C-alpha positions as CSV (number, residue, x, y, z in Angstrom):
1,M,75.4,64.4,-75.5
2,P,73.4,67.3,-73.9
3,D,71.2,69.6,-76.0
4,L,73.6,72.1,-77.6
5,L,72.7,75.4,-79.2
6,D,73.9,76.3,-82.7
7,F,76.7,78.6,-81.5
8,E,78.0,75.7,-79.3
9,E,79.0,73.7,-82.4
10,P,82.8,73.8,-81.6
11,I,82.0,72.3,-78.2
12,A,79.9,69.6,-79.9
13,V,83.0,68.5,-82.0
14,L,85.0,68.0,-78.8
15,L,82.2,66.1,-77.1
16,K,81.9,63.8,-80.1
17,E,85.6,63.0,-79.8
18,I,85.2,62.2,-76.1
19,E,82.3,59.9,-76.9
20,A,84.3,58.1,-79.5
21,L,87.2,57.6,-77.1
22,E,85.0,56.3,-74.4
23,L,83.9,53.4,-76.7
24,M,87.6,52.3,-76.9
25,P,89.3,49.9,-74.5
26,T,90.4,51.6,-71.2
27,T,94.1,52.6,-71.2
28,P,96.0,55.3,-69.3
29,E,96.6,57.1,-72.6
30,R,92.9,57.0,-73.5
31,D,92.0,58.4,-70.1
32,R,94.5,61.2,-70.3
33,E,93.3,62.2,-73.8
34,I,89.6,62.2,-72.6
35,E,90.6,64.4,-69.6
36,S,92.5,66.8,-71.9
37,L,89.5,67.0,-74.2
38,R,87.2,67.7,-71.3
39,R,89.3,70.5,-70.1
40,R,89.4,72.0,-73.6
41,A,85.6,71.7,-73.9
42,E,85.2,73.4,-70.6
43,A,87.6,76.2,-71.4
44,L,85.9,76.7,-74.8
45,R,82.5,76.8,-73.2
46,G,83.7,79.5,-70.8
47,E,85.1,81.6,-73.6
48,I,81.9,81.3,-75.7
49,Y,79.6,82.2,-72.7
50,R,81.7,85.2,-71.8
51,N,81.0,86.7,-75.2
52,L,77.4,85.9,-75.9
53,T,75.5,88.2,-78.3
54,P,72.0,89.3,-77.2
55,W,70.3,86.8,-79.5
56,Q,72.5,84.0,-78.1
57,R,71.4,85.0,-74.6
58,V,67.8,84.7,-75.8
59,Q,68.5,81.1,-77.0
60,V,70.1,80.3,-73.6
61,A,67.1,81.8,-71.7
62,R,64.8,79.5,-73.8
63,H,66.9,76.4,-73.5
64,P,64.6,73.4,-73.1
65,T,66.4,72.1,-70.0
66,R,66.8,75.4,-68.3
67,P,65.6,75.1,-64.7
68,Y,62.0,76.4,-64.2
69,M,60.2,77.8,-61.1
70,L,59.4,74.3,-59.7
71,D,63.0,73.2,-60.1
72,Y,64.1,76.1,-57.9
73,V,61.4,75.4,-55.4
74,G,62.7,71.8,-55.1
75,L,66.3,73.1,-54.8
76,L,65.9,76.1,-52.5
77,F,62.7,75.7,-50.5
78,T,61.2,73.1,-48.2
79,D,57.6,72.1,-47.3
80,F,56.1,73.6,-50.5
81,I,52.3,73.6,-50.5
82,E,50.7,74.7,-53.8
83,M,47.7,77.0,-53.9
84,H,45.2,76.7,-56.8
85,G,42.6,78.8,-58.5
86,D,41.6,82.4,-58.8
87,R,38.2,81.9,-57.2
88,R,36.6,83.4,-60.3
89,F,37.1,81.2,-63.3
90,A,39.8,78.5,-63.2
91,D,43.2,77.4,-62.1
92,D,45.9,78.5,-64.6
93,H,48.7,76.0,-64.7
94,A,51.1,78.5,-66.4
95,I,51.5,80.3,-63.0
96,V,52.3,78.3,-59.9
97,T,51.7,79.7,-56.4
98,G,52.2,78.4,-53.0
99,F,53.8,78.6,-49.5
100,A,57.1,77.2,-48.4
101,D,60.0,77.6,-46.0
102,Y,63.1,79.4,-47.1
103,H,66.0,78.9,-44.7
104,G,63.4,78.3,-42.0
105,Q,61.4,81.4,-42.8
106,P,57.8,81.0,-44.1
107,V,57.5,82.6,-47.5
108,C,55.1,82.8,-50.5
109,V,56.5,81.6,-53.8
110,V,55.0,82.5,-57.2
111,G,56.2,82.0,-60.7
112,H,55.7,81.0,-64.3
113,Q,56.1,77.3,-65.1
114,K,56.9,76.0,-68.6
115,G,56.7,72.3,-69.5
116,R,59.5,69.8,-70.5
117,D,57.8,67.3,-72.7
118,T,54.8,67.8,-75.0
119,K,52.2,66.8,-72.4
120,Q,53.6,69.1,-69.8
121,K,53.9,72.0,-72.3
122,I,50.3,71.7,-73.2
123,F,49.3,71.4,-69.5
124,R,51.3,74.6,-68.7
125,N,50.3,76.3,-71.9
126,F,54.0,76.8,-72.8
127,G,54.3,79.3,-69.9
128,Y,51.8,81.7,-71.4
129,A,49.5,82.8,-68.5
130,R,45.9,83.6,-68.9
131,P,43.9,86.2,-66.9
132,E,43.1,83.7,-64.2
133,G,46.8,83.1,-63.7
134,Y,47.4,86.7,-62.8
135,R,44.3,86.8,-60.6
136,K,45.4,83.6,-58.8
137,A,48.8,85.2,-58.3
138,I,47.5,88.4,-56.6
139,R,45.0,86.4,-54.6
140,V,47.7,84.3,-53.1
141,M,50.0,87.3,-52.6
142,R,47.3,89.1,-50.7
143,F,46.9,86.0,-48.6
144,A,50.7,86.1,-47.9
145,E,50.4,89.7,-46.9
146,K,47.6,88.9,-44.4
147,F,50.0,86.6,-42.6
148,G,53.1,88.7,-43.0
149,R,54.9,86.3,-45.4
150,P,57.5,87.7,-47.8
151,I,56.9,86.9,-51.5
152,I,59.5,85.5,-53.9
153,V,58.6,85.5,-57.6
154,F,60.3,83.6,-60.5
155,V,59.7,85.2,-63.9
156,D,60.0,83.0,-67.0
157,T,57.4,83.5,-69.8
158,P,57.4,84.5,-73.5
159,A,54.4,86.7,-72.8
160,A,50.8,86.6,-71.6
161,Y,48.6,84.3,-73.6
162,P,47.2,86.3,-76.6
163,G,44.3,84.1,-77.5
164,I,40.8,85.4,-77.9
165,E,39.5,83.7,-74.7
166,S,42.3,85.5,-72.8
167,E,41.1,88.8,-74.2
168,E,37.5,88.0,-73.5
169,R,38.3,87.4,-69.8
170,G,40.3,90.6,-69.5
171,V,44.0,89.8,-69.6
172,A,45.0,93.5,-69.9
173,E,42.9,94.4,-66.9
174,A,44.2,91.5,-64.9
175,I,47.8,92.5,-65.5
176,A,47.1,96.2,-64.9
177,Y,45.4,95.4,-61.6
178,N,48.4,93.3,-60.5
179,L,50.8,96.2,-61.2
180,R,48.8,98.4,-58.9
181,E,48.2,95.9,-56.2
182,M,51.8,94.5,-56.1
183,A,53.0,98.1,-55.7
184,L,50.9,98.3,-52.5
185,L,51.8,94.9,-50.9
186,D,52.9,95.5,-47.3
187,V,55.4,92.7,-47.2
188,P,58.9,92.2,-48.9
189,V,58.7,91.2,-52.5
190,I,61.7,89.9,-54.3
191,I,61.7,89.2,-58.1
192,V,64.0,86.8,-59.9
193,V,64.1,86.9,-63.7
194,S,65.2,83.3,-64.2
195,G,64.6,82.8,-67.9
196,E,62.6,84.7,-70.5
197,G,60.9,87.8,-69.1
198,G,58.6,88.7,-71.9
199,S,56.3,91.7,-72.1
200,G,53.4,92.4,-69.8
201,G,53.2,88.7,-69.2
202,A,56.3,89.0,-67.1
203,L,55.6,92.4,-65.6
204,G,52.2,91.2,-64.3
205,I,54.0,89.4,-61.4
206,A,57.2,91.4,-61.4
207,I,56.6,94.5,-59.3
208,G,58.9,94.2,-56.2
209,D,61.4,95.7,-53.9
210,R,64.4,94.0,-55.5
211,V,64.7,92.6,-59.1
212,L,67.4,90.0,-59.4
213,M,68.2,88.6,-62.9
214,Q,70.2,85.6,-63.8
215,E,73.2,86.2,-65.9
216,H,71.9,84.6,-69.2
217,A,68.2,85.5,-68.7
218,V,66.5,88.2,-70.8
219,Y,63.8,90.8,-69.9
220,S,62.1,92.7,-72.7
221,V,59.0,94.6,-73.7
222,I,58.4,92.2,-76.6
223,P,60.2,89.0,-77.9
224,P,62.8,89.8,-80.6
225,E,60.7,88.0,-83.3
226,G,57.6,90.1,-82.5
227,C,59.7,93.3,-82.5
228,A,61.2,92.5,-85.9
229,A,57.8,91.6,-87.3
230,I,56.3,94.9,-86.2
231,L,59.2,97.2,-87.1
232,W,60.5,95.7,-90.3
233,R,57.7,93.2,-91.1
234,D,60.3,90.5,-91.1
235,A,60.6,88.2,-88.1
236,G,63.9,87.0,-89.6
237,R,65.6,90.2,-88.4
238,K,65.2,88.9,-84.8
239,I,69.0,89.1,-84.2
240,E,69.0,92.8,-85.1
241,A,65.9,93.3,-82.9
242,A,67.5,91.5,-79.9
243,E,70.5,93.9,-80.2
244,A,68.3,97.0,-80.4
245,L,66.0,96.0,-77.5
246,K,68.7,96.0,-74.9
247,I,67.3,92.9,-73.2
248,T,70.4,91.4,-71.5
249,A,71.2,91.6,-67.8
250,P,74.2,94.0,-68.2
251,D,72.1,96.4,-70.4
252,L,69.2,96.4,-67.8
253,L,71.5,96.8,-64.8
254,G,73.0,99.9,-66.5
255,M,69.5,101.3,-67.1
256,G,68.4,100.7,-63.5
257,I,65.7,98.2,-64.5
258,I,67.2,95.4,-62.4
259,D,69.2,95.6,-59.2
260,E,71.6,92.7,-59.4
261,I,73.0,90.1,-61.8
262,V,73.1,86.6,-60.5
263,A,75.9,84.5,-61.9
264,E,75.2,81.1,-63.6
265,P,77.4,78.0,-64.0
266,I,79.7,78.1,-67.0
267,G,77.6,77.2,-69.9
268,G,74.3,78.4,-68.4
269,A,71.9,77.3,-65.7
270,H,70.7,74.4,-67.8
271,T,74.1,72.6,-67.5
272,D,73.9,72.3,-63.7
273,P,70.6,73.4,-62.1
274,A,71.8,72.6,-58.6
275,A,74.9,74.8,-59.1
276,A,72.6,77.5,-60.5
277,A,70.4,77.3,-57.4
278,A,73.5,77.5,-55.2
279,L,74.6,80.7,-56.9
280,L,71.1,82.2,-56.6
281,D,70.7,81.4,-52.9
282,P,73.1,84.0,-51.4
283,P,71.9,87.1,-53.3
284,L,68.3,86.0,-52.8
285,A,68.8,85.6,-49.1
286,H,70.6,88.9,-48.9
287,A,68.0,90.8,-50.8
288,L,65.2,89.4,-48.7
289,S,67.1,90.2,-45.4
290,E,67.8,93.7,-46.6
291,V,64.3,94.5,-47.6
292,A,62.7,92.9,-44.6
293,A,64.8,95.2,-42.3
294,L,63.0,98.2,-43.7
295,S,59.8,99.5,-42.1
296,G,56.6,99.0,-44.0
297,P,56.1,102.7,-45.1
298,A,59.8,103.0,-46.1
299,R,59.6,99.8,-48.1
300,L,56.5,101.0,-50.0
301,E,58.0,104.4,-50.6
302,R,61.2,102.9,-52.0
303,R,59.3,100.4,-54.2
304,Y,57.1,103.2,-55.6
305,A,60.1,105.4,-56.3
306,K,62.0,102.5,-57.9
307,F,59.5,102.0,-60.6
308,R,58.6,105.7,-61.1
309,Q,62.3,106.3,-61.8
310,M,62.5,103.8,-64.6
311,G,62.6,105.4,-68.1
312,K,63.8,108.8,-66.8
313,L,66.6,110.2,-69.0
314,G,69.4,112.3,-67.7
315,P,70.3,115.8,-69.0
316,D,73.2,114.3,-70.9
317,F,71.2,111.7,-72.8
318,V,71.5,111.8,-76.6
319,I,69.8,109.6,-79.0
320,E,72.2,108.0,-81.4
321,G,72.3,109.7,-84.8
322,D,70.9,112.9,-83.3
323,G,72.7,115.9,-84.8
324,A,72.1,118.1,-81.8
């Protein structure tokens, strides 16, 4: 049985029934019953995933078998060659960079990479990038700019690594530098929020011409647990924080933070990574083609305006509870 989340318990009941039937001798009646249960499980999964709460979307975005950056590299790109090191301190394994072909076009691919098992998680630092990761990313992006290669970025991190050695090596400066430099890159830059886009750790490689976001990904200034701990001194209020933060794809599309929502297979990308990649491919190719058609100055101007516009409130904006 696949790893199911707590809100998927009704599906788990049906899957257990299917498993029990599969242990019985094969008969036409048994096969019909199994097929009927599978259809019911699929319909129930679709209903559940059409009505996910913000906290449930956080759980889906963090699912341990959700496809990561290197999974998408294997499914969407060919001839990937990884680039290592920031030429200053070390090679950060939480951010992967390299060059590949996308539909026959040479591109640069950058993204966060989490681990599957314990050994990989430690090697990738659970997707928490250190300063050298961001410096490696911008070094390779500048290399891509030199040779006119578009850049495709996959964002999936809880946050930048907050340890003391990260602070000692200037993580805040590294992220701030990337924000400025990515805004000036003279090649198309497409961002894909594929999992958990957390805080400055995500934004440090997420300045681009188009921001695509998978249907069940999240993108936030802080993880819900951290928000709850700061606001209410109670991390247990994470469900309430997730609702207040407006971190889901529909919320962010409405606010103009992202440009497009990319559909996922029923039940989330983790249920069928190949199908998730197939659904991502057309909008990614379209965004890249659209941005590449612009002249360099026009592209830079639009990118600048896009991010300067974020956070602007219209004349009709009213804070809830405001008596005015």
